[in-house]
C-alpha positions in Angstrom: -8.7 36.5 -33.1 -5.2 35.1 -32.3 -4.4 32.0 -34.3 -2.3 29.2 -32.7 0.8 28.2 -34.6 0.8 24.4 -34.4 4.4 24.2 -35.6 5.4 26.1 -32.4 3.1 23.9 -30.3 4.6 20.7 -31.8 8.2 21.8 -30.9 7.0 22.5 -27.4 5.3 19.1 -27.2 8.4 17.2 -28.2 10.6 19.3 -25.9 8.3 18.7 -22.9 8.3 15.0 -23.5 12.1 14.8 -24.0 12.8 17.0 -21.0 15.4 19.2 -22.6 16.0 21.3 -25.8 19.1 19.3 -26.6 17.2 16.0 -26.6 14.4 17.5 -28.6 17.0 18.8 -31.1 18.4 15.3 -31.6 14.9 13.8 -32.1 13.6 16.6 -34.4 17.0 17.0 -36.2 16.6 20.7 -35.8 19.1 23.1 -34.2 18.6 24.1 -30.6 18.3 27.9 -31.3 15.4 27.1 -33.7 13.6 25.1 -31.1 14.2 27.8 -28.4 12.8 30.5 -30.8 9.7 28.5 -31.6 8.9 27.9 -27.9 9.5 31.5 -27.1 7.1 32.5 -29.9 4.5 30.2 -28.5 4.9 31.7 -25.0 4.5 35.2 -26.4 1.4 34.1 -28.2 -0.1 32.6 -25.1 1.3 35.3 -22.8 2.5 32.5 -20.5 5.8 31.0 -19.4 5.6 27.3 -20.2 8.9 26.3 -18.6 10.8 27.2 -15.5 14.3 27.4 -17.0 16.6 26.0 -14.3 20.3 25.1 -14.5 19.4 21.4 -14.5 16.9 21.2 -17.2 13.4 22.4 -18.1 10.5 22.1 -15.7 6.9 22.7 -16.8 5.0 25.6 -15.2 1.3 25.1 -14.3 0.4 26.7 -17.6 2.9 24.5 -19.3 1.2 21.4 -17.9 -2.2 22.5 -19.2 -0.7 23.3 -22.7 1.0 19.9 -22.7 -2.3 18.2 -22.0 -4.0 19.9 -24.9 -1.0 19.3 -27.2 -1.0 15.6 -26.5 -4.7 15.4 -27.4 -4.2 17.5 -30.5 -1.3 15.6 -32.0 -2.8 12.2 -31.0 -5.9 13.1 -32.9 -3.7 14.2 -35.8 -2.0 10.8 -35.9 -5.3 9.1 -35.8 -6.5 11.2 -38.8 -3.5 10.2 -40.9 -4.0 6.5 -40.0 -7.7 6.6 -41.0 -6.9 8.4 -44.3 -4.0 6.0 -45.0 -6.2 2.9 -44.4 -9.0 4.5 -46.5 -11.5 3.3 -43.9 -12.8 6.8 -43.4 -14.2 6.0 -40.0 -12.8 7.5 -36.9 -11.0 5.0 -34.7 -10.4 6.0 -31.1 -6.8 5.5 -30.1 -6.4 3.7 -26.7 -3.1 3.4 -24.9 -2.5 0.8 -22.2 0.4 0.5 -19.9 1.2 -3.0 -18.5 3.7 -4.0 -15.9 6.1 -6.7 -17.0 4.8 -9.0 -14.3 1.2 -8.7 -15.4 -0.1 -11.9 -17.1 -0.3 -11.6 -20.9 -3.7 -13.2 -20.8 -5.0 -10.2 -18.8 -3.6 -7.7 -21.3 -5.1 -9.8 -24.1 -8.5 -9.8 -22.4 -8.4 -6.0 -22.0 -7.5 -5.6 -25.7 -10.4 -7.8 -26.8 -12.8 -5.9 -24.6 -11.7 -2.6 -26.0 -12.2 -3.8 -29.6 -15.7 -5.0 -28.7 -16.7 -1.5 -27.5 -15.8 0.3 -30.7 -13.3 0.3 -33.6 -10.0 1.4 -32.1 -6.3 1.5 -32.5 -4.5 0.1 -29.5 -1.0 0.7 -28.2 0.5 -1.3 -25.3 3.5 0.0 -23.4 5.3 -2.2 -20.9 7.6 -1.1 -18.1 8.0 -0.5 -14.4 5.3 0.9 -12.2 6.7 4.3 -11.4 7.4 5.0 -15.1 3.9 3.9 -16.2 2.1 5.8 -13.5 4.0 8.9 -14.5 3.0 8.4 -18.1 -0.6 8.0 -16.9 -0.5 11.3 -15.0 1.0 13.0 -18.1 -2.0 11.6 -20.1 0.3 9.7 -22.5 -1.4 6.4 -21.3 -5.1 6.0 -20.8 -5.1 2.9 -18.5 -2.5 1.0 -16.5 -2.8 -2.7 -15.7 -0.8 -3.3 -12.5 -0.4 -5.9 -9.7 -0.4 -3.1 -7.1 -2.2 0.3 -6.7 -0.2 3.4 -7.4 1.9 4.7 -4.5 3.6 7.8 -6.1 1.9 11.2 -6.0 -1.4 12.2 -4.5 -4.0 9.3 -4.3 -6.6 11.8 -5.7 -4.7 11.8 -9.0 -5.7 8.2 -9.6 -8.8 6.0 -9.9 -7.9 2.3 -9.0 -10.2 -0.6 -9.4 -9.4 -4.1 -8.1 -9.9 -6.7 -10.9 -9.0 -9.9 -9.1 -7.3 -11.5 -6.1 -5.7 -14.7 -7.3 -4.4 -17.3 -4.8 -0.7 -18.1 -5.1 0.4 -21.8 -5.4 3.7 -23.5 -5.7 4.4 -25.5 -8.9 7.3 -27.7 -9.9 8.3 -30.6 -12.0 7.5 -34.1 -10.9 10.8 -34.7 -9.2 9.5 -32.5 -6.3 6.2 -34.4 -6.0 7.2 -35.7 -2.5 6.9 -32.1 -1.2 3.1 -32.4 -1.3 3.3 -34.2 2.0 3.5 -32.0 5.1 3.1 -28.9 2.9 4.2 -26.1 3.5 6.7 -27.3 6.1 8.2 -29.5 3.3 9.4 -26.3 1.6 12.2 -25.9 4.1 15.6 -25.4 2.3 14.0 -26.1 -1.2 15.3 -24.2 -4.3 12.9 -21.4 -5.4 12.6 -19.3 -8.5 11.2 -16.1 -7.0 9.9 -12.7 -8.2 12.3 -9.8 -7.5 12.1 -7.5 -4.6 10.4 -4.9 -6.8 7.2 -6.7 -6.5 4.6 -6.8 -3.7 4.3 -10.5 -4.2 7.9 -11.1 -3.2 7.4 -9.3 0.1 4.2 -11.3 0.7 6.0 -14.5 0.0 8.8 -13.6 2.4 6.2 -12.7 5.1 4.5 -16.1 4.6 7.8 -18.1 5.0 8.8 -16.0 8.0 5.4 -16.6 9.6 5.7 -20.3 9.0 9.3 -20.4 10.2 10.4 -21.8 6.9 13.7 -20.9 5.1 13.8 -21.4 1.3 16.8 -21.4 -1.0 16.3 -18.6 -3.5 18.4 -19.7 -6.5 16.9 -17.3 -9.1 15.1 -14.0 -9.0 13.2 -12.6 -12.0 10.2 -10.4 -12.4 9.2 -12.0 -15.7 6.7 -14.7 -15.1 7.4 -16.3 -18.5 11.0 -16.8 -17.5 9.9 -18.2 -14.1 7.8 -20.8 -15.9 10.5 -21.8 -18.3 13.1 -22.3 -15.6 10.6 -24.1 -13.4 9.8 -26.4 -16.3 13.6 -27.2 -16.5 13.4 -28.4 -12.9 15.7 -25.6 -11.6 13.4 -24.8 -8.7 9.9 -24.4 -7.3 7.8 -21.6 -8.7 5.2 -19.6 -6.9 2.6 -18.5 -9.4 -1.0 -17.3 -9.6 -3.2 -20.4 -9.5 -4.6 -19.9 -13.0 -1.2 -19.5 -14.5 0.1 -22.7 -13.1 -3.0 -24.6 -14.1 -2.2 -24.1 -17.7 1.1 -25.8 -17.3 -0.4 -28.6 -15.2 -2.9 -29.3 -18.1 0.0 -29.5 -20.5 1.8 -32.0 -18.2 4.8 -29.7 -17.7 4.4 -29.0 -14.0 2.5 -30.3 -11.0 0.9 -28.3 -8.2 2.6 -28.8 -4.8 0.2 -26.7 -2.8 -1.5 -23.4 -2.2 0.1 -20.8 0.0 -2.7 -19.9 2.4 -3.4 -16.2 2.6 -1.0 -15.2 -0.2 -2.6 -13.7 -3.3 -1.6 -11.6 -6.2 -3.9 -8.7 -6.8 -4.5 -7.1 -10.2 -5.6 -3.5 -10.7 -6.9 -1.3 -13.4 -5.8 2.3 -12.9 -6.8 5.6 -14.6 -6.2 9.3 -14.0 -8.7 12.2 -14.2 -8.4 14.1 -17.4 -10.1 17.0 -19.2 -10.7 14.9 -22.3 -11.9 11.4 -21.4 -11.3 8.5 -23.7 -14.7 6.9 -24.2 -13.3 3.4 -24.6 -11.0 3.7 -21.6 -13.8 5.2 -19.5 -16.1 2.2 -20.4 -13.3 -0.3 -19.6 -12.6 1.4 -16.3 -16.3 1.0 -15.2 -17.2 -2.4 -16.7 -14.1 -4.5 -17.6 -14.2 -7.9 -16.0 -11.4 -10.5 -16.3 -12.4 -14.1 -16.3 -9.4 -16.2 -15.4 
């Protein structure tokens, strides 16, 4: 029987994640020749080329993608083992990794975490970032689930499972100095200052379409994808803020903002996305089927 050298596998795993031997060398603090030798030994053991070595970096072969998948599972379990022993709980905790877009409400992420912990004892990692990056990490099985306000558009649709969690109406909120805009809404929004999401978001395109359809021109004074910043600037009276209805209601209850009106037909949709994998995470699988978000 041929035994797998996990040291060789670990060097391959880090190199595949880093994308180059030079980057892996810096992370591991090991010389590049040593890493190259270790990977070559692994390839000889498996009798497979794991990388297509091109002038502009390393690219995984089909065999390399399979080995990377297994390596990720192996070393993730190894990390869990060390955490369990260190904590002296001696009960296996499943590790669940979530990806969340910056624009996703923190209350949604919080609800998903609570739901995961109710299913079984688990260790949870939350990674934030842009959609393309998070969906690539999902395909690479370095994330179990992605919470997004749009379904994935990169790659083959068969590489993903997407489930719509909610369609939330979008309303316009502001400080009380804009209260007069409630009359003749939405025509009253003409030439008014707006704090808008950036063009990276589907919501921004939907808002632009709404204003164009209603022959309304608004003055975009600030663009930011972070809803927390939108709320803060709106609370300072710097402009009108289009927000999911539930998010604005919290500020209305606190007396910080008032609701000017709801933009008919404009919603923000929230999705839970997974990717088929050889080793299914039982908690992620349960969440994908049963998770419900109560706004």
